[in-house]
mmCIF file as gemmi writes it, N, C-alpha and C atoms, coordinates in Angstrom:
data_model
loop_
_atom_site.group_PDB
_atom_site.id
_atom_site.type_symbol
_atom_site.label_atom_id
_atom_site.label_alt_id
_atom_site.label_comp_id
_atom_site.label_asym_id
_atom_site.label_entity_id
_atom_site.label_seq_id
_atom_site.pdbx_PDB_ins_code
_atom_site.Cartn_x
_atom_site.Cartn_y
_atom_site.Cartn_z
_atom_site.occupancy
_atom_site.B_iso_or_equiv
_atom_site.pdbx_formal_charge
_atom_site.auth_seq_id
_atom_site.auth_asym_id
_atom_site.pdbx_PDB_model_num
ATOM 1 N N . MET Axp A 1 ? 0.848 -1.175 0 1 0 ? 1 A 1
ATOM 2 C CA . MET Axp A 1 ? 0 0 0 1 0 ? 1 A 1
ATOM 3 C C . MET Axp A 1 ? 0.89 1.232 0 1 0 ? 1 A 1
ATOM 4 N N . SER Axp A 2 ? 0.613 2.131 -0.942 1 0 ? 2 A 1
ATOM 5 C CA . SER Axp A 2 ? 1.389 3.35 -1.06 1 0 ? 2 A 1
ATOM 6 C C . SER Axp A 2 ? 0.476 4.55 -0.878 1 0 ? 2 A 1
ATOM 7 N N . GLY Axp A 3 ? 0.933 5.528 -0.13 1 0 ? 3 A 1
ATOM 8 C CA . GLY Axp A 3 ? 0.176 6.753 0.063 1 0 ? 3 A 1
ATOM 9 C C . GLY Axp A 3 ? 0.434 7.768 -1.021 1 0 ? 3 A 1
ATOM 10 N N . ARG Axp A 4 ? 1.315 7.417 -1.965 1 0 ? 4 A 1
ATOM 11 C CA . ARG Axp A 4 ? 1.65 8.351 -3.032 1 0 ? 4 A 1
ATOM 12 C C . ARG Axp A 4 ? 0.587 8.315 -4.124 1 0 ? 4 A 1
ATOM 13 N N . PRO Axp A 5 ? 0.209 9.488 -4.628 1 0 ? 5 A 1
ATOM 14 C CA . PRO Axp A 5 ? -0.74 9.515 -5.746 1 0 ? 5 A 1
ATOM 15 C C . PRO Axp A 5 ? -0.138 8.874 -6.992 1 0 ? 5 A 1
ATOM 16 N N . VAL Axp A 6 ? -1.005 8.212 -7.755 1 0 ? 6 A 1
ATOM 17 C CA . VAL Axp A 6 ? -0.621 7.574 -9.009 1 0 ? 6 A 1
ATOM 18 C C . VAL Axp A 6 ? -1.404 8.257 -10.119 1 0 ? 6 A 1
ATOM 19 N N . LYS Axp A 7 ? -0.708 8.65 -11.175 1 0 ? 7 A 1
ATOM 20 C CA . LYS Axp A 7 ? -1.347 9.352 -12.279 1 0 ? 7 A 1
ATOM 21 C C . LYS Axp A 7 ? -1.975 8.353 -13.247 1 0 ? 7 A 1
ATOM 22 N N . HIS Axp A 8 ? -3.23 8.62 -13.612 1 0 ? 8 A 1
ATOM 23 C CA . HIS Axp A 8 ? -3.963 7.819 -14.591 1 0 ? 8 A 1
ATOM 24 C C . HIS Axp A 8 ? -4.592 8.767 -15.603 1 0 ? 8 A 1
ATOM 25 N N . SER Axp A 9 ? -4.755 8.292 -16.81 1 0 ? 9 A 1
ATOM 26 C CA . SER Axp A 9 ? -5.406 9.087 -17.853 1 0 ? 9 A 1
ATOM 27 C C . SER Axp A 9 ? -6.893 8.764 -17.894 1 0 ? 9 A 1
ATOM 28 N N . LEU Axp A 10 ? -7.675 9.8 -18.095 1 0 ? 10 A 1
ATOM 29 C CA . LEU Axp A 10 ? -9.112 9.672 -18.264 1 0 ? 10 A 1
ATOM 30 C C . LEU Axp A 10 ? -9.517 10.443 -19.516 1 0 ? 10 A 1
ATOM 31 N N . THR Axp A 11 ? -10.633 10.075 -20.084 1 0 ? 11 A 1
ATOM 32 C CA . THR Axp A 11 ? -11.183 10.817 -21.218 1 0 ? 11 A 1
ATOM 33 C C . THR Axp A 11 ? -12.51 11.415 -20.772 1 0 ? 11 A 1
ATOM 34 N N . LEU Axp A 12 ? -12.563 12.737 -20.785 1 0 ? 12 A 1
ATOM 35 C CA . LEU Axp A 12 ? -13.771 13.45 -20.377 1 0 ? 12 A 1
ATOM 36 C C . LEU Axp A 12 ? -14.341 14.165 -21.585 1 0 ? 12 A 1
ATOM 37 N N . ARG Axp A 13 ? -15.495 13.71 -22.032 1 0 ? 13 A 1
ATOM 38 C CA . ARG Axp A 13 ? -16.161 14.297 -23.195 1 0 ? 13 A 1
ATOM 39 C C . ARG Axp A 13 ? -15.207 14.449 -24.379 1 0 ? 13 A 1
ATOM 40 N N . GLY Axp A 14 ? -14.446 13.394 -24.645 1 0 ? 14 A 1
ATOM 41 C CA . GLY Axp A 14 ? -13.559 13.361 -25.795 1 0 ? 14 A 1
ATOM 42 C C . GLY Axp A 14 ? -12.182 13.965 -25.595 1 0 ? 14 A 1
ATOM 43 N N . HIS Axp A 15 ? -11.9 14.496 -24.428 1 0 ? 15 A 1
ATOM 44 C CA . HIS Axp A 15 ? -10.606 15.113 -24.15 1 0 ? 15 A 1
ATOM 45 C C . HIS Axp A 15 ? -9.854 14.313 -23.099 1 0 ? 15 A 1
ATOM 46 N N . ARG Axp A 16 ? -8.593 14.025 -23.365 1 0 ? 16 A 1
ATOM 47 C CA . ARG Axp A 16 ? -7.754 13.281 -22.42 1 0 ? 16 A 1
ATOM 48 C C . ARG Axp A 16 ? -7.262 14.221 -21.327 1 0 ? 16 A 1
ATOM 49 N N . THR Axp A 17 ? -7.27 13.704 -20.108 1 0 ? 17 A 1
ATOM 50 C CA . THR Axp A 17 ? -6.708 14.422 -18.968 1 0 ? 17 A 1
ATOM 51 C C . THR Axp A 17 ? -6.103 13.395 -18.031 1 0 ? 17 A 1
ATOM 52 N N . SER Axp A 18 ? -5.214 13.834 -17.185 1 0 ? 18 A 1
ATOM 53 C CA . SER Axp A 18 ? -4.65 12.905 -16.21 1 0 ? 18 A 1
ATOM 54 C C . SER Axp A 18 ? -5.012 13.38 -14.811 1 0 ? 18 A 1
ATOM 55 N N . VAL Axp A 19 ? -5.237 12.396 -13.951 1 0 ? 19 A 1
ATOM 56 C CA . VAL Axp A 19 ? -5.628 12.656 -12.572 1 0 ? 19 A 1
ATOM 57 C C . VAL Axp A 19 ? -4.753 11.803 -11.67 1 0 ? 19 A 1
ATOM 58 N N . SER Axp A 20 ? -4.243 12.395 -10.617 1 0 ? 20 A 1
ATOM 59 C CA . SER Axp A 20 ? -3.411 11.674 -9.658 1 0 ? 20 A 1
ATOM 60 C C . SER Axp A 20 ? -4.212 11.397 -8.394 1 0 ? 20 A 1
ATOM 61 N N . LEU Axp A 21 ? -4.364 10.112 -8.094 1 0 ? 21 A 1
ATOM 62 C CA . LEU Axp A 21 ? -5.047 9.669 -6.884 1 0 ? 21 A 1
ATOM 63 C C . LEU Axp A 21 ? -4.262 8.534 -6.254 1 0 ? 21 A 1
ATOM 64 N N . GLU Axp A 22 ? -4.4 8.389 -4.967 1 0 ? 22 A 1
ATOM 65 C CA . GLU Axp A 22 ? -3.793 7.262 -4.26 1 0 ? 22 A 1
ATOM 66 C C . GLU Axp A 22 ? -4.456 5.966 -4.722 1 0 ? 22 A 1
ATOM 67 N N . ASP Axp A 23 ? -3.7 4.871 -4.65 1 0 ? 23 A 1
ATOM 68 C CA . ASP Axp A 23 ? -4.212 3.568 -5.111 1 0 ? 23 A 1
ATOM 69 C C . ASP Axp A 23 ? -5.568 3.228 -4.503 1 0 ? 23 A 1
ATOM 70 N N . GLU Axp A 24 ? -5.752 3.502 -3.233 1 0 ? 24 A 1
ATOM 71 C CA . GLU Axp A 24 ? -6.998 3.161 -2.554 1 0 ? 24 A 1
ATOM 72 C C . GLU Axp A 24 ? -8.179 3.91 -3.163 1 0 ? 24 A 1
ATOM 73 N N . PHE Axp A 25 ? -7.955 5.177 -3.518 1 0 ? 25 A 1
ATOM 74 C CA . PHE Axp A 25 ? -9.025 5.956 -4.146 1 0 ? 25 A 1
ATOM 75 C C . PHE Axp A 25 ? -9.301 5.459 -5.557 1 0 ? 25 A 1
ATOM 76 N N . TRP Axp A 26 ? -8.261 5.091 -6.317 1 0 ? 26 A 1
ATOM 77 C CA . TRP Axp A 26 ? -8.482 4.542 -7.661 1 0 ? 26 A 1
ATOM 78 C C . TRP Axp A 26 ? -9.324 3.269 -7.585 1 0 ? 26 A 1
ATOM 79 N N . ARG Axp A 27 ? -8.986 2.391 -6.652 1 0 ? 27 A 1
ATOM 80 C CA . ARG Axp A 27 ? -9.736 1.138 -6.516 1 0 ? 27 A 1
ATOM 81 C C . ARG Axp A 27 ? -11.197 1.422 -6.15 1 0 ? 27 A 1
ATOM 82 N N . ALA Axp A 28 ? -11.402 2.298 -5.198 1 0 ? 28 A 1
ATOM 83 C CA . ALA Axp A 28 ? -12.764 2.628 -4.765 1 0 ? 28 A 1
ATOM 84 C C . ALA Axp A 28 ? -13.541 3.309 -5.894 1 0 ? 28 A 1
ATOM 85 N N . PHE Axp A 29 ? -12.876 4.179 -6.64 1 0 ? 29 A 1
ATOM 86 C CA . PHE Axp A 29 ? -13.498 4.875 -7.759 1 0 ? 29 A 1
ATOM 87 C C . PHE Axp A 29 ? -13.935 3.878 -8.837 1 0 ? 29 A 1
ATOM 88 N N . ARG Axp A 30 ? -13.067 2.931 -9.151 1 0 ? 30 A 1
ATOM 89 C CA . ARG Axp A 30 ? -13.409 1.884 -10.129 1 0 ? 30 A 1
ATOM 90 C C . ARG Axp A 30 ? -14.558 1.015 -9.608 1 0 ? 30 A 1
ATOM 91 N N . ASP Axp A 31 ? -14.531 0.698 -8.318 1 0 ? 31 A 1
ATOM 92 C CA . ASP Axp A 31 ? -15.602 -0.103 -7.724 1 0 ? 31 A 1
ATOM 93 C C . ASP Axp A 31 ? -16.951 0.604 -7.832 1 0 ? 31 A 1
ATOM 94 N N . ILE Axp A 32 ? -16.973 1.894 -7.598 1 0 ? 32 A 1
ATOM 95 C CA . ILE Axp A 32 ? -18.22 2.659 -7.683 1 0 ? 32 A 1
ATOM 96 C C . ILE Axp A 32 ? -18.742 2.653 -9.118 1 0 ? 32 A 1
ATOM 97 N N . ALA Axp A 33 ? -17.855 2.885 -10.082 1 0 ? 33 A 1
ATOM 98 C CA . ALA Axp A 33 ? -18.268 2.871 -11.486 1 0 ? 33 A 1
ATOM 99 C C . ALA Axp A 33 ? -18.84 1.504 -11.859 1 0 ? 33 A 1
ATOM 100 N N . GLN Axp A 34 ? -18.186 0.449 -11.398 1 0 ? 34 A 1
ATOM 101 C CA . GLN Axp A 34 ? -18.659 -0.903 -11.685 1 0 ? 34 A 1
ATOM 102 C C . GLN Axp A 34 ? -20.02 -1.146 -11.029 1 0 ? 34 A 1
ATOM 103 N N . GLU Axp A 35 ? -20.169 -0.698 -9.795 1 0 ? 35 A 1
ATOM 104 C CA . GLU Axp A 35 ? -21.441 -0.837 -9.086 1 0 ? 35 A 1
ATOM 105 C C . GLU Axp A 35 ? -22.567 -0.121 -9.831 1 0 ? 35 A 1
ATOM 106 N N . LYS Axp A 36 ? -22.265 1.051 -10.393 1 0 ? 36 A 1
ATOM 107 C CA . LYS Axp A 36 ? -23.254 1.832 -11.138 1 0 ? 36 A 1
ATOM 108 C C . LYS Axp A 36 ? -23.407 1.341 -12.573 1 0 ? 36 A 1
ATOM 109 N N . GLU Axp A 37 ? -22.534 0.393 -12.952 1 0 ? 37 A 1
ATOM 110 C CA . GLU Axp A 37 ? -22.544 -0.18 -14.295 1 0 ? 37 A 1
ATOM 111 C C . GLU Axp A 37 ? -22.34 0.874 -15.376 1 0 ? 37 A 1
ATOM 112 N N . ILE Axp A 38 ? -21.377 1.763 -15.116 1 0 ? 38 A 1
ATOM 113 C CA . ILE Axp A 38 ? -20.996 2.772 -16.103 1 0 ? 38 A 1
ATOM 114 C C . ILE Axp A 38 ? -19.468 2.795 -16.202 1 0 ? 38 A 1
ATOM 115 N N . PRO Axp A 39 ? -18.951 3.201 -17.356 1 0 ? 39 A 1
ATOM 116 C CA . PRO Axp A 39 ? -17.494 3.312 -17.487 1 0 ? 39 A 1
ATOM 117 C C . PRO Axp A 39 ? -16.938 4.372 -16.535 1 0 ? 39 A 1
ATOM 118 N N . ILE Axp A 40 ? -15.726 4.169 -16.103 1 0 ? 40 A 1
ATOM 119 C CA . ILE Axp A 40 ? -15.091 5.113 -15.175 1 0 ? 40 A 1
ATOM 120 C C . ILE Axp A 40 ? -14.997 6.513 -15.78 1 0 ? 40 A 1
ATOM 121 N N . ASN Axp A 41 ? -14.817 6.59 -17.102 1 0 ? 41 A 1
ATOM 122 C CA . ASN Axp A 41 ? -14.751 7.896 -17.757 1 0 ? 41 A 1
ATOM 123 C C . ASN Axp A 41 ? -16.082 8.638 -17.681 1 0 ? 41 A 1
ATOM 124 N N . VAL Axp A 42 ? -17.186 7.903 -17.728 1 0 ? 42 A 1
ATOM 125 C CA . VAL Axp A 42 ? -18.509 8.518 -17.613 1 0 ? 42 A 1
ATOM 126 C C . VAL Axp A 42 ? -18.699 9.056 -16.195 1 0 ? 42 A 1
ATOM 127 N N . LEU Axp A 43 ? -18.328 8.264 -15.217 1 0 ? 43 A 1
ATOM 128 C CA . LEU Axp A 43 ? -18.436 8.723 -13.819 1 0 ? 43 A 1
ATOM 129 C C . LEU Axp A 43 ? -17.548 9.939 -13.587 1 0 ? 43 A 1
ATOM 130 N N . ALA Axp A 44 ? -16.34 9.916 -14.118 1 0 ? 44 A 1
ATOM 131 C CA . ALA Axp A 44 ? -15.432 11.063 -13.973 1 0 ? 44 A 1
ATOM 132 C C . ALA Axp A 44 ? -16.025 12.305 -14.63 1 0 ? 44 A 1
ATOM 133 N N . ALA Axp A 45 ? -16.655 12.148 -15.785 1 0 ? 45 A 1
ATOM 134 C CA . ALA Axp A 45 ? -17.277 13.287 -16.468 1 0 ? 45 A 1
ATOM 135 C C . ALA Axp A 45 ? -18.433 13.852 -15.649 1 0 ? 45 A 1
ATOM 136 N N . GLU Axp A 46 ? -19.211 12.975 -15.008 1 0 ? 46 A 1
ATOM 137 C CA . GLU Axp A 46 ? -20.304 13.438 -14.144 1 0 ? 46 A 1
ATOM 138 C C . GLU Axp A 46 ? -19.759 14.251 -12.97 1 0 ? 46 A 1
ATOM 139 N N . ILE Axp A 47 ? -18.706 13.752 -12.355 1 0 ? 47 A 1
ATOM 140 C CA . ILE Axp A 47 ? -18.091 14.462 -11.229 1 0 ? 47 A 1
ATOM 141 C C . ILE Axp A 47 ? -17.505 15.787 -11.706 1 0 ? 47 A 1
ATOM 142 N N . ASP Axp A 48 ? -16.869 15.764 -12.87 1 0 ? 48 A 1
ATOM 143 C CA . ASP Axp A 48 ? -16.274 16.973 -13.436 1 0 ? 48 A 1
ATOM 144 C C . ASP Axp A 48 ? -17.323 18.052 -13.667 1 0 ? 48 A 1
ATOM 145 N N . THR Axp A 49 ? -18.472 17.648 -14.189 1 0 ? 49 A 1
ATOM 146 C CA . THR Axp A 49 ? -19.553 18.599 -14.463 1 0 ? 49 A 1
ATOM 147 C C . THR Axp A 49 ? -20.118 19.198 -13.176 1 0 ? 49 A 1
ATOM 148 N N . ALA Axp A 50 ? -20.197 18.387 -12.132 1 0 ? 50 A 1
ATOM 149 C CA . ALA Axp A 50 ? -20.812 18.822 -10.877 1 0 ? 50 A 1
ATOM 150 C C . ALA Axp A 50 ? -19.883 19.638 -9.98 1 0 ? 50 A 1
ATOM 151 N N . ARG Axp A 51 ? -18.562 19.559 -10.213 1 0 ? 51 A 1
ATOM 152 C CA . ARG Axp A 51 ? -17.627 20.243 -9.311 1 0 ? 51 A 1
ATOM 153 C C . ARG Axp A 51 ? -17.6 21.745 -9.571 1 0 ? 51 A 1
ATOM 154 N N . GLY Axp A 52 ? -17.217 22.481 -8.552 1 0 ? 52 A 1
ATOM 155 C CA . GLY Axp A 52 ? -17.079 23.917 -8.686 1 0 ? 52 A 1
ATOM 156 C C . GLY Axp A 52 ? -15.808 24.28 -9.444 1 0 ? 52 A 1
ATOM 157 N N . PRO Axp A 53 ? -15.744 25.493 -9.961 1 0 ? 53 A 1
ATOM 158 C CA . PRO Axp A 53 ? -14.587 25.911 -10.757 1 0 ? 53 A 1
ATOM 159 C C . PRO Axp A 53 ? -13.292 26.007 -9.953 1 0 ? 53 A 1
ATOM 160 N N . ASP Axp A 54 ? -13.405 26.112 -8.653 1 0 ? 54 A 1
ATOM 161 C CA . ASP Axp A 54 ? -12.213 26.246 -7.81 1 0 ? 54 A 1
ATOM 162 C C . ASP Axp A 54 ? -11.794 24.918 -7.165 1 0 ? 54 A 1
ATOM 163 N N . ILE Axp A 55 ? -12.416 23.814 -7.59 1 0 ? 55 A 1
ATOM 164 C CA . ILE Axp A 55 ? -12.102 22.493 -7.032 1 0 ? 55 A 1
ATOM 165 C C . ILE Axp A 55 ? -11.466 21.642 -8.12 1 0 ? 55 A 1
ATOM 166 N N . GLY Axp A 56 ? -10.297 21.092 -7.84 1 0 ? 56 A 1
ATOM 167 C CA . GLY Axp A 56 ? -9.617 20.232 -8.795 1 0 ? 56 A 1
ATOM 168 C C . GLY Axp A 56 ? -10.347 18.907 -8.963 1 0 ? 56 A 1
ATOM 169 N N . LEU Axp A 57 ? -10.161 18.293 -10.118 1 0 ? 57 A 1
ATOM 170 C CA . LEU Axp A 57 ? -10.844 17.038 -10.403 1 0 ? 57 A 1
ATOM 171 C C . LEU Axp A 57 ? -10.444 15.942 -9.427 1 0 ? 57 A 1
ATOM 172 N N . ALA Axp A 58 ? -9.169 15.84 -9.106 1 0 ? 58 A 1
ATOM 173 C CA . ALA Axp A 58 ? -8.726 14.805 -8.165 1 0 ? 58 A 1
ATOM 174 C C . ALA Axp A 58 ? -9.407 14.986 -6.808 1 0 ? 58 A 1
ATOM 175 N N . SER Axp A 59 ? -9.471 16.211 -6.335 1 0 ? 59 A 1
ATOM 176 C CA . SER Axp A 59 ? -10.139 16.484 -5.053 1 0 ? 59 A 1
ATOM 177 C C . SER Axp A 59 ? -11.617 16.15 -5.134 1 0 ? 59 A 1
ATOM 178 N N . ALA Axp A 60 ? -12.252 16.5 -6.239 1 0 ? 60 A 1
ATOM 179 C CA . ALA Axp A 60 ? -13.679 16.211 -6.411 1 0 ? 60 A 1
ATOM 180 C C . ALA Axp A 60 ? -13.934 14.712 -6.412 1 0 ? 60 A 1
ATOM 181 N N . ILE Axp A 61 ? -13.051 13.947 -7.029 1 0 ? 61 A 1
ATOM 182 C CA . ILE Axp A 61 ? -13.203 12.486 -7.041 1 0 ? 61 A 1
ATOM 183 C C . ILE Axp A 61 ? -13.033 11.928 -5.637 1 0 ? 61 A 1
ATOM 184 N N . ARG Axp A 62 ? -12.032 12.405 -4.906 1 0 ? 62 A 1
ATOM 185 C CA . ARG Axp A 62 ? -11.832 11.923 -3.525 1 0 ? 62 A 1
ATOM 186 C C . ARG Axp A 62 ? -13.06 12.189 -2.661 1 0 ? 62 A 1
ATOM 187 N N . VAL Axp A 63 ? -13.614 13.382 -2.763 1 0 ? 63 A 1
ATOM 188 C CA . VAL Axp A 63 ? -14.793 13.735 -1.971 1 0 ? 63 A 1
ATOM 189 C C . VAL Axp A 63 ? -15.991 12.884 -2.397 1 0 ? 63 A 1
ATOM 190 N N . TYR Axp A 64 ? -16.134 12.647 -3.695 1 0 ? 64 A 1
ATOM 191 C CA . TYR Axp A 64 ? -17.221 11.805 -4.198 1 0 ? 64 A 1
ATOM 192 C C . TYR Axp A 64 ? -17.116 10.396 -3.627 1 0 ? 64 A 1
ATOM 193 N N . VAL Axp A 65 ? -15.917 9.835 -3.669 1 0 ? 65 A 1
ATOM 194 C CA . VAL Axp A 65 ? -15.693 8.489 -3.136 1 0 ? 65 A 1
ATOM 195 C C . VAL Axp A 65 ? -16.003 8.455 -1.645 1 0 ? 65 A 1
ATOM 196 N N . LEU Axp A 66 ? -15.509 9.419 -0.903 1 0 ? 66 A 1
ATOM 197 C CA . LEU Axp A 66 ? -15.757 9.477 0.533 1 0 ? 66 A 1
ATOM 198 C C . LEU Axp A 66 ? -17.259 9.558 0.821 1 0 ? 66 A 1
ATOM 199 N N . LYS Axp A 67 ? -17.964 10.459 0.128 1 0 ? 67 A 1
ATOM 200 C CA . LYS Axp A 67 ? -19.403 10.602 0.347 1 0 ? 67 A 1
ATOM 201 C C . LYS Axp A 67 ? -20.143 9.32 -0.013 1 0 ? 67 A 1
ATOM 202 N N . HIS Axp A 68 ? -19.736 8.687 -1.096 1 0 ? 68 A 1
ATOM 203 C CA . HIS Axp A 68 ? -20.394 7.447 -1.527 1 0 ? 68 A 1
ATOM 204 C C . HIS Axp A 68 ? -20.364 6.411 -0.403 1 0 ? 68 A 1
ATOM 205 N N . PHE Axp A 69 ? -19.202 6.203 0.186 1 0 ? 69 A 1
ATOM 206 C CA . PHE Axp A 69 ? -19.084 5.167 1.224 1 0 ? 69 A 1
ATOM 207 C C . PHE Axp A 69 ? -19.637 5.624 2.566 1 0 ? 69 A 1
ATOM 208 N N . ARG Axp A 70 ? -19.618 6.894 2.838 1 0 ? 70 A 1
ATOM 209 C CA . ARG Axp A 70 ? -20.236 7.381 4.087 1 0 ? 70 A 1
ATOM 210 C C . ARG Axp A 70 ? -21.751 7.26 4.041 1 0 ? 70 A 1
ATOM 211 N N . ASP Axp A 71 ? -22.324 7.398 2.83 1 0 ? 71 A 1
ATOM 212 C CA . ASP Axp A 71 ? -23.766 7.336 2.681 1 0 ? 71 A 1
ATOM 213 C C . ASP Axp A 71 ? -24.318 5.913 2.703 1 0 ? 71 A 1
ATOM 214 N N . GLN Axp A 72 ? -23.441 4.927 2.633 1 0 ? 72 A 1
ATOM 215 C CA . GLN Axp A 72 ? -23.907 3.537 2.626 1 0 ? 72 A 1
ATOM 216 C C . GLN Axp A 72 ? -24.213 3.053 4.017 1 0 ? 72 A 1
């Protein structure tokens, strides 16, 4: 287990971007997408659309993952 963020590429509405998240967040993020039966890029695009302009995508994904599991 590493606490260091790992960079992964995502495609959001046809545009490639990279996001750095810790392994645990990547796994949880993939699990949520699988649970919702949608591609991870679709889930990332939904989070991207909903986030505020002053919030980075990586931070928005972390908060989304945290809220998802807290709400269960």
